[in-house]
C-alpha positions as CSV (number, residue, x, y, z in Angstrom):
1,M,-12.7,42.0,-34.6
2,Y,-14.9,39.2,-33.2
3,V,-16.3,35.9,-34.3
4,T,-19.8,35.4,-32.7
5,C,-21.2,31.9,-32.6
6,Y,-24.9,31.0,-32.6
7,D,-27.0,27.9,-31.9
8,G,-29.7,26.5,-34.2
9,Y,-32.3,28.9,-32.7
10,G,-30.2,31.9,-33.5
11,L,-29.2,32.6,-29.9
12,C,-25.7,33.9,-29.3
13,L,-23.5,31.3,-27.5
14,F,-20.3,33.3,-27.2
15,S,-17.9,35.6,-29.0
16,V,-14.2,35.1,-29.6
17,T,-11.7,37.9,-30.1
18,V,-9.7,37.5,-33.3
19,R,-6.0,38.0,-32.7
20,E,-3.8,39.9,-35.0
21,G,-2.7,37.9,-38.0
22,V,-5.5,35.3,-37.7
23,E,-8.1,35.1,-40.5
24,A,-11.5,35.5,-39.0
25,R,-13.3,33.1,-41.4
26,S,-10.8,30.4,-40.8
27,L,-11.1,30.7,-37.0
28,A,-14.9,30.6,-37.3
29,G,-14.9,27.5,-39.4
30,H,-12.5,25.8,-37.0
31,I,-14.8,26.6,-34.0
32,A,-17.9,25.5,-35.9
33,T,-16.4,22.1,-36.8
34,R,-15.2,21.5,-33.2
35,H,-18.3,22.5,-31.3
36,A,-21.6,20.6,-32.0
37,L,-23.8,23.4,-30.5
38,V,-22.5,26.0,-33.0
39,D,-24.9,26.1,-35.9
40,H,-23.7,29.4,-37.6
41,W,-21.4,32.3,-36.9
42,S,-20.7,35.9,-37.9
43,V,-17.7,38.2,-38.0
44,S,-18.1,41.8,-36.7
45,D,-16.3,44.7,-35.1
46,S,-18.1,44.4,-31.8
47,P,-18.9,41.3,-29.6
48,E,-22.3,40.0,-28.8
49,G,-22.8,38.0,-25.7
50,A,-20.0,36.6,-23.5
51,V,-16.5,37.1,-24.8
52,V,-14.3,34.0,-24.6
53,R,-10.6,34.4,-24.2
54,C,-8.4,31.7,-25.7
């Protein structure tokens, strides 16, 4: 599962792999509050754009 983050124009900035045991929506909310460029996000089974490893 992946969290994909988008800017205000709807362009994909990056995707993050959701690790086992982590709630995807919680991770997405955390990323969105920490990064000013992230306007919205989605959760999916496949990544879009560059995949970031944490």
